[in-house]
N, C-alpha and C positions, 0 to 999 in steps of 0.2 A: 335583318332581311324584311324588306317590306314589298308590298304589291300596290300597284296603282289601281285605278278604277277599272282598267281593261284585264287586270289579273296579270299584269307584267311586272318583271323584277325592276326594282330600283335600289340603288344603294341607300341604306339607312343613314340618318344624320347622326344618330346616336345608338350605342348598343343597348339592346333590350335584354337584360339579364333575368327576366321572369321566365324565360324559356331557354332550352339548351340550343346552341349553335352546333348543327350536326352536319359533318361532311361524310360523303359516301364515296368510296373508292371502288371502282370496277374496271374491268378490261376495256370495254367500249360501251357504245349506246345503241346496239341493234335492238330489234323489236322483241326478239324472244329471249328465252333462257334468263338467267340470273340478271343479265344486262337490262332487259326490259323490265324485269320486277324492280330492279334498283331505280330505273328512271321514273317508273309510275309512283313509287313511294315517295322519292324525293319531290317530284312535281306535286303530288297530292298533298303532302305535308306543307309545302310552300303555300299552296292555296289556301290552307288552313291557317296560314299566318306564322307559321314555324320556320325560324331560320334554316335553310337548307343550301349547302354548297355540294359541288360534285367534281371529282377528280377521276381522270381515266389515263390508262396506259396508251390508248390511241383514240385521237380526238376525231371520232367518226361515228356513223350509225344514224338509224331511223330517227332516233329521239333527240339528236344533238341540238337541232335548233329550239325545239320546244322545252327542253331542259335549260337551255341559256334564258330562254324568255322568262322561265318561272323562277330559276334559281340563281341566275347570274353567270358570268363567264365560267366556262369549264377549264380547270386546270389540267394540263397534260403532264403526265409523269413519263418522261421518255426513256424508260428502262426496256432494253432489247435483249440483254444477256444477264445471267446471273453473276458470274465471276468477272466483272470488269470495273475498272476505276469510276467509270462514267455512271456505273449503277450506284456507287456510294454517293457520287455527287447529286444524282437524282433523289435518293433518299433524303439527303440534306435539304434539297430545294423543297421537297414535299413537306418536311418538318418545317421549315421556314413559312410555307404557305399556311400551314395549320395555325402557326403563331400569329402571322399577319392577319388572318380572317378571324382569330379569336375563338377557334373550333373548340368546343367542350367534349364532343364525341366523335370519334372516327369509326364508321362502320365499313368494314371490308367485306365485299359480297362475294368474291371468288378466291380461288387458290392464290394467284399471284398477288392479289390484293392483300390478303392475309399475310403472305410472307413478308412482302416489303412494307406494307402498312404498319406492320408490329414495331419494326425498327424506327420509322418515322414518328409514330405515336409516342414512343418512349422518349426520343429526342426532344419532343415538342411538349411533353408533359400532358398528353391528351388521353383521356379515357377511350378504350379501345374495345371493339367488338368484331368478332369474326362471324363468318356464315358457314354452315354445312348444308349444301343444298343438293347433295347427291351422296352416294356411298364411298366415294373416293376410290373406287376400284380400277380406275383407269389411269392413275398417276404413277410416276416412278418412285422408287422408294426415297430417294433423296427429297423429293417434293413433299411426301407424306410427312418425312421426319421434320421438315421446316413447318408444315402446317400443324403438326402437334405441337410445336414450340409456340407457335403464334396462338393456338388455343389456350395454351398454359398462361400466356401473358394476358390474355383477353379477360375482361370483366364478366362478359357473357358471350356465349356461343349461340347463334340463332340458327335453329334448324326450321325446315319448311314442312316437315312430316314427322309424325311420331316413329315411323319406321327408321328415319334417320337419326332421330334422337337416341333410339334403342341400340342402333348400330354402333353409335360412338361412345355411349355409356358402356357398352360391353368391351370397349377398346381403351377404356381408361379415363374419359372425360368425366368429371364429377356431374352426377345427375343434376344436382342443385344449379349448375352452372349453364345449363342448356335450357333455352326457352324455345318454344315451338310457335312460330308465326306463320300461318298458311299463306300460299301464293295470293295474290290480289288478282281479282278479274275485273276489269273495267267494262262492265255490261253495257254501258252507254256507248262506248267506243265500239265495242263488238256489234251492236245492233245497227249503228250508224254505218259501219263499214260493210256489213252483211247486206244492207239494202243497195249497195252499189253493185252493178253488174260485173261479174267476173271478167276481167280484160281478155283472158284466153279461153273463154268458154269453147271456142270453136276447135280448140286442140283436144278437148276431152273426149274419149270414146263414148259412143252411144250405148247405153245399157245401165245396169243396176250397180251403182259405184260404191265401193268401199275405199276409203281414203286413209292414207297414212302420212302424217306430217312430222318429220324429224330429220336430223342429220343422218346421212347415210354412212354411218360407221358400224363396226362390227357388233358393238354391244347393243345396237338397236334392232338388229337381227331381222331386217326387212325381208330377207330371203325366205324366211318361214312363210310369209304371206304370198310370196311368188310361187313358192312350191305347192301351197295349198290351193291356189286358184285353179289349176286344171281339174282337180277333184270337185271343186264347186261347179265348175262349168259343165260336167257331166249332167247335173240336173238342171242349172240355170246357164245356158249357152251364153246369155247376155251379161253375165257377172264380169265386171272389170275391176281392175285395181288402178287407183290414182296415187301417185308417189309424189309428195311435195317435199323437196330437200335436196341438198347437195352434199357430196362427201366422197371419200375415197373409194367406198364400195359401188359407185355407180356404174363403172364398167363391168364388173363382176355380175351385178344384178341385171344389166341389159343382157349379158350373155346367158344368164341363167333362164331369163324369160324366154329368149330365143330357142335355147336348148330344149325347153318344155313345150315349145310350140304355142305360147301364149304372148308373143311380142306384140301383137296387134291388140291385145287386151290390157296391156300394162301401159300407162302413160306416165312418163317421167318428166315432170315439170321443171326440175331444178329448184333452186331457192326462189321463194315468192314472198312478196310483202303483203299481199291482199288475201290472206288465208281466211279471214271471215266472209269474204266474198265467195270464196270457193266452196265452203262447207254446205251451204244450202243446196248445192247441186249434186250432194252425195247423200247416201242413205245410212252409212254406217262409218264410224271413226274407228281406226284401230292403232294400237302401241303395243308392241310385242317384245320389249327388251328382255336380255338375259343377264344383266348386271348393271349396277351403278345408278339406278334411277332414283331421283329424289320425289318430289310432287310434280306432276307434270303439268306444265302450261298448256301443252297440246290437249290433254284430256279436259281440262277446263274450258278450252275453246270448243272442243266436241259438245261438251254439256251445254255451254252457252248457246250454241246452234241448235239444240234439241236432238242431237244424234245419239242413238245407242252406242255403246263403247265396247269393242273387243279388245281385251288387254291381258297381258301375262301378270302374275303375282309377283311382281319385282318392285322393291322399294315401296314407295308411297302409293302405288296403283291401287292397292286394296282399300285405301282411305277414300278414294273417289268412285271406284267400280264396284258395286255390289251385285253379284251374279243374281239375274232375275228381277233385279229392280231398276239399275242404271245401266245394265249391259250384262256382259259375260266376262269372267275373270278365270283364266286358265293357268295352270301350273308353268312355271318358267321353262320346264322340261317338255312342254307340250310338242307333240309330233304333228307334221303337216295334216295328218287325218283328223285329229283333234281340232285343229283350227278350222279346217273345213267343215266339220260337224257343227261348230258353234256358228260360223259364217252362214252356213245353210239354214240354221234355226232362225236366225234373224232375217233371212231373206223370205222364208216360208210364211213368216206370221208378222205381217206389216202392222197390224193393229198392236201387237205386243211390242214391236220395236218401236213404234211411235210413242206408247206409253212409257217405255224406258227412257225414251229422249226427253219427254216432258218431266219426268221424275229427276233426270240429271239436271235439267234446266233449274228446277226448283232447289236442288241440292246446292248448285254453283250459287244461286241468289242468296241462300240462306247463310252459307258458310264463307263465301269468298268475295262478296260485294265490296266495293272499294271503301265505302264508309266504316264498316266494321273493322276490316283489316287495317286501315290507317289509323283508326283510334287505338289499336293495340301496339302499333309501332310507336306512336306517340307516347303511350303510357310507359313502354320500355325505355325510351330515350330519356324521359323525365326521371324515370327511377335510377337510371345510371347517372344521370347528371347530379341528382341529389344524394348519391352514394349508397343507394339502397341495395 
């Protein structure tokens, strides 16, 4: 893997065996979640001169062009069903691609990548890493069993939070096998995008805005914020809720807001790609899941934007949000009245809220800035390559 003067990928004329050739396998290349983290790590390490390739199940997403520019052509693994002859063929094709690209380490970033990547890595004779980036509480039993099998075959299991590590150690993964590497935050990208005017600013309700950015799925529990909003508006009639995200709960959440009489105070933006441009228009960032959370990219984006965070104590949230310092951390079982009380405290004392936002920004810079996180990934890949 080599880069030209403009930082673009070009095919090497000879293999460089001083560094491991790493391939990353992930669902697709959207901006958020594990997919976005995978893309940023692969591109970041390629820019450091380390050979990186990427394979996906769906050749699409926000980062597709940028990843191909930095890491070379993205290989598509066209697996669409588990129990199909075509699936076996695609596993064979992936193994052949690993051999052809002389891949030393295959890092699987999500559940499907771990399941199918484990078979391909074994066929290709490639060292294999899995990832545990959430608590695995939303997967069916058959998928959990296959993921456990992949973890057993892996040289290392990469977790993104101590909470995730502890969860899986308690479920039988050897403690010495799991390494914790935190999520990467590209502060330069965040600040650049935050300086661009938010394209849909006119759609936002006027008022003191709390924003929540996540999928609208049951485990994210956005309805808790909707239910707390009328209580907050009793004291602050201009308090509004901005919801950025799409998912199956959207119709129910709209109906809930209408039933509580706050439909005009809840703005459903759907899925957006310019989150950093939205956040400076808001006062508070919220994330209130009840299960499955790993280390939240959303909370890191709030912190980068200097927002105080209102969160539940789920998964890795406590590793980012310290009550009274970077925001407010509530129990997963918090009632709407408890959420409203915390929300009101942040609205009442703007100076304190702004101080929390500054502390969050400092914490994000200290622990999640790209150079530090990339160095840790590089060290891990070199250790696996060298058989340590």
